[in-house]
C-alpha positions in Angstrom: 0.2 -0.1 -0.1 1.6 3.6 -0.9 0.5 6.6 1.3 0.6 10.2 -0.1 0.9 12.2 3.2 0.1 16.6 2.3 1.3 18.9 4.9 0.7 22.8 4.7 1.1 25.0 6.4 -0.2 29.1 7.0 -4.0 30.4 6.1 -6.5 29.4 3.9 -5.7 30.8 0.7 -7.0 30.6 -2.8 -3.9 29.3 -3.4 -3.4 27.1 -0.3 -6.5 25.5 -1.3 -6.4 25.3 -4.9 -2.9 23.5 -4.7 -4.6 21.0 -2.2 -7.3 20.1 -4.8 -5.0 19.5 -7.4 -2.2 17.3 -5.0 -5.6 15.1 -4.6 -7.3 14.8 -8.0 -4.0 14.2 -9.3 -3.6 11.4 -6.4 -6.9 10.0 -6.9 -6.2 9.6 -10.5 -3.1 8.1 -9.6 -2.6 3.7 -9.6 0.5 3.9 -7.3 -1.2 6.0 -4.7 -3.9 4.0 -2.0 -4.1 6.5 0.4 -3.9 10.4 0.9 -3.7 11.9 4.4 -3.4 14.8 5.3 -1.4 16.2 7.8 -3.2 18.3 10.7 -1.2 21.4 11.6 1.2 21.2 8.3 4.5 19.3 9.8 3.0 19.2 13.4 0.9 16.7 12.2 3.6 14.8 10.7 5.7 14.4 13.5 2.8 13.9 16.1 1.3 11.3 12.7 -2.1 12.9 13.3 -3.3 12.4 9.8 -6.7 13.2 8.6 -8.1 10.7 4.9 -8.3 12.7 2.3 -9.7 9.9 -0.4 -12.7 8.9 1.3 
């Protein structure tokens, strides 16, 4: 199983939101990606293993 983790920092902006949509849309089409996980609070979420399933 291959996981893709997305972590962003900073406040919500049109650019950050559009980037996230692009990453998710691309990953949903990729046969190489089984799970798409978003890290809550950016890098802090990765360090604390605090993820949200973005594929569901």
